[in-house]
Structure formats: structure tokens, C-alpha cells
C-alpha positions in Angstrom: -0.9 -11.6 2.5 -1.7 -10.2 6.0 1.4 -9.3 8.0 2.3 -8.4 11.5 4.3 -5.3 11.3 6.5 -3.4 13.8 7.3 0.3 13.1 9.9 1.9 15.2 10.0 5.7 15.2 6.3 6.0 14.4 5.1 9.5 13.6 2.8 11.6 11.4 5.0 11.4 8.3 6.3 8.5 6.2 6.0 6.0 9.1 2.4 7.0 9.6 1.6 6.5 5.9 3.3 3.2 6.1 1.2 2.1 9.1 -2.0 3.0 7.2 -0.8 1.3 4.1 -0.2 -2.0 5.9 -3.4 -1.5 7.9 -5.3 -1.3 4.6 -4.1 -4.9 4.0 -5.5 -5.9 7.4 -2.2 -6.0 9.1 -1.6 -5.9 12.9 0.7 -2.9 13.4 3.0 -2.4 16.4 3.9 1.3 16.9 6.9 2.5 18.8 7.0 6.3 19.2 8.0 9.0 21.6 4.8 11.1 21.5 1.6 9.8 23.2 -0.7 12.1 21.2 0.8 11.2 17.9 0.6 7.5 18.7 -3.1 7.9 19.8 -3.9 9.5 16.4 -2.0 6.7 14.5 -3.9 4.0 16.4 -7.1 5.6 15.3 -5.9 5.8 11.7 -4.8 2.2 11.7 -8.0 0.9 13.1 -10.1 3.1 10.8 -8.2 1.8 7.8 -8.8 -1.8 8.6 -5.9 -3.0 10.7 -5.3 -3.4 14.5 -2.7 -1.5 16.5 -0.4 -2.2 19.5 1.2 1.1 20.6 4.1 1.8 23.0 5.6 5.1 24.0 9.3 4.7 24.3 12.6 6.6 24.0 14.4 4.6 21.3 17.8 5.7 22.7 17.0 3.8 25.9 18.2 0.3 25.0 16.5 -1.5 27.9 13.2 0.3 27.5 13.2 -0.3 23.7 14.0 -4.0 24.0 11.2 -4.4 26.5 8.7 -2.6 24.4 9.6 -4.6 21.2 9.3 -7.8 23.1 6.0 -6.9 24.7 4.4 -6.0 21.3 5.9 -9.0 19.5 4.5 -11.3 22.2 1.1 -9.8 21.8 1.2 -10.2 18.0 2.7 -13.7 18.2 5.3 -13.2 15.5 6.7 -10.4 13.3 6.8 -10.4 9.5 8.2 -6.9 8.9 10.2 -4.6 11.1 10.5 -1.0 9.9 13.0 1.4 11.3 12.3 5.1 10.7 13.8 7.5 13.3 16.5 10.1 12.8 17.5 13.2 14.7 17.5 16.6 12.9 19.9 19.0 14.5 20.6 22.2 12.6 24.3 22.5 13.4 27.3 22.5 11.1 30.6 20.7 11.7 32.1 23.8 13.3 29.4 24.0 16.0 28.3 20.4 16.4 29.8 18.8 19.5 31.1 15.2 19.6 28.5 14.4 22.3 25.7 15.9 20.2 26.8 13.8 17.2 26.9 10.7 19.3 23.5 11.4 20.7 22.0 11.7 17.3 23.8 8.6 15.9 22.4 6.7 18.9 18.9 7.4 17.7 19.3 7.2 14.0 21.7 4.2 13.8 22.2 2.6 17.2 18.6 2.2 18.0 18.3 -0.2 15.1 20.4 -2.7 17.0 18.1 -2.5 20.0 15.0 -3.0 17.9 16.4 -5.7 15.6 17.9 -7.8 18.4 14.7 -7.8 20.4 12.6 -8.5 17.4 14.8 -11.3 16.0 13.2 -14.2 18.0 9.9 -13.3 16.5 11.1 -13.1 12.9 10.9 -16.2 10.8 11.8 -17.2 7.3 10.4 -14.7 4.9 10.7 -11.9 7.5 11.8 -8.5 6.3 13.6 -5.5 7.9 13.2 -2.1 6.2 14.7 1.3 6.9 13.8 4.8 5.7 17.0 5.9 4.0 17.9 9.4 2.6 20.0 11.0 0.0 21.7 12.7 2.9 23.8 9.5 3.2 25.6 10.5 0.0 24.9 14.2 -0.4 24.7 15.6 3.1 23.8 19.2 3.9 26.6 20.7 6.0 24.1 22.7 8.0 22.7 19.5 9.6 25.9 17.5 9.6 24.7 14.8 12.0 21.8 13.8 9.7 24.1 12.7 6.9 26.3 10.7 9.4 23.1 9.0 10.7 21.8 8.1 7.2 25.2 6.9 6.0 25.6 4.8 9.1 22.2 3.2 9.0 22.5 2.5 5.3 25.9 0.8 5.9 24.5 -1.2 8.9 21.6 -2.5 6.8 24.1 -4.3 4.5 25.5 -6.1 7.6 22.0 -6.9 8.9 21.1 -8.5 5.6 24.3 -10.5 5.5 23.8 -11.8 9.0 20.2 -12.8 8.4 19.9 -14.0 4.8 20.8 -17.6 5.5 17.8 -17.7 7.8 15.6 -16.4 5.0 15.3 -12.9 6.5 16.3 -10.0 4.3 17.0 -6.3 5.0 16.7 -3.2 2.8 17.2 0.5 3.1 15.1 2.6 0.7 17.0 5.8 -0.1 14.7 8.7 -0.6 16.4 10.9 -3.2 14.3 14.0 -2.8 12.9 16.3 -0.1 9.7 15.2 1.5 6.7 17.3 0.6 3.0 17.4 1.2 2.2 16.6 -2.4 3.9 15.0 -5.4 6.2 12.0 -5.7 7.9 12.7 -2.4 4.7 13.0 -0.3 4.8 10.5 2.6 2.1 8.3 1.1 4.2 7.8 -2.1 7.4 7.2 -0.1 5.5 4.6 2.0 4.5 2.8 -1.2 8.1 2.5 -2.2 9.0 1.1 1.2 6.2 -1.3 1.0 7.2 -2.4 -2.5 10.8 -3.1 -1.5 9.9 -6.1 0.6 8.3 -7.9 -2.3 11.5 -7.9 -4.4 12.3 -11.4 -5.6 15.1 -13.1 -3.5 17.2 -13.7 -6.7 17.1 -9.9 -7.3 17.4 -8.7 -3.7 19.2 -5.5 -3.1 20.1 -4.1 0.3 19.8 -0.5 -0.9 17.0 0.6 -3.2 16.8 4.2 -4.5 13.5 6.0 -4.7 13.8 8.8 -7.2 10.1 9.7 -7.3 
């Protein structure tokens, strides 16, 4: 089934692989990202793979700009079938050097921005719509040297449970796919393989729906 897909936090890794995967199905893919050159390359990839692309450069921590970009893309596409949330901030600081303001800045991107994206996308999501999130083992097994990342991944995983509960009566489901391994260029944790796991998560039967799905490679 051809889908209209919105990817927030589009970049060259897992989100780029996911964009190409959906494009191979003929999807129209909205791309929200912070880097114009990266988005330009992704648009070319999506179109070469068989899909169409609607890009927007936006700082996802800017609530007003993010809502505006989501609305503009969704209006162009007409409706949304899938919203994927990918961003997180990697800051190599441990709890003894990480400041409260730095932690809050990172959480604003890795967790809070999901609210901006979701709330703007909601009017365009109908029954059967899906919300997916790139999760991480850092939610349960954080590395102290990048303390804010674990907080972000734990927070967004928790938030997905609430998102699903709020939307399921309308036939819209949400899932976080927890990547239990380090991303690598090759092997089971290569971006293309992680993207396949994310793509597969939305096809889970409603009777067997889970809001958190582990990907162990």
C-alpha cells in the first residue's frame, strides 16, 4: 500500500534509509531536517528510488517553526499515513559536567519536539495512521559519558506509550522500536536493516500491538 510519510529529523543514517525504503514502495515522503545539503541529497535519493519528496529545513526545537513546516508539508501531501520521529542530541558530557540547561536543551529536541510534530500532524492522520520512533538501548542501559542521550531515549519511549493510549480509540497507533545495538556501516545494525525493523513495526496486527518493540539484530 502506498503511503504518505513524514520523517522528522531526517538525516543520512537510519532516517535516510527509512525514507528510501518507503520511496521504493512509491511513497510521498515529507522530510524535516536541519541541514539543507543533507535534505537535498535525500530528496534526490527518494526520487531516484521511486518516491516523491517534500523537504523543509527546520530547527525542531523551534515549536512554531516545526508546527508550520509539518502543516505545510501535510497540506501538500493531502494526508499522512505515517509520522516517524528520529532526532536526538548527542552531547558527550557525564552527570558531573552536564548542566541542567544543557540537559533541557537536549530533551527539548529528543523528546519535546515529538509533541510539536505530532500535534501539528494529528489533523492529517486518519484511522490506520501510525506514529513510529527510533528508540535506543540507551533508554535502559545509558552510557554515563553521554548522560543526556539516555534521558532522551527513556523519555521518548515513555511518551510513546502515552501517545498510543491517546490515539488508539481513533484507530491510530504508536510504537518505539528499541535498537539494542550500536549502529554500524554493515551487519544487522546497519541503517538499512534498522529501517526495515521500523518499517515492519507498523504492520503488526492490532490484536498484537505493542508500543515498544525491541530490535536485537
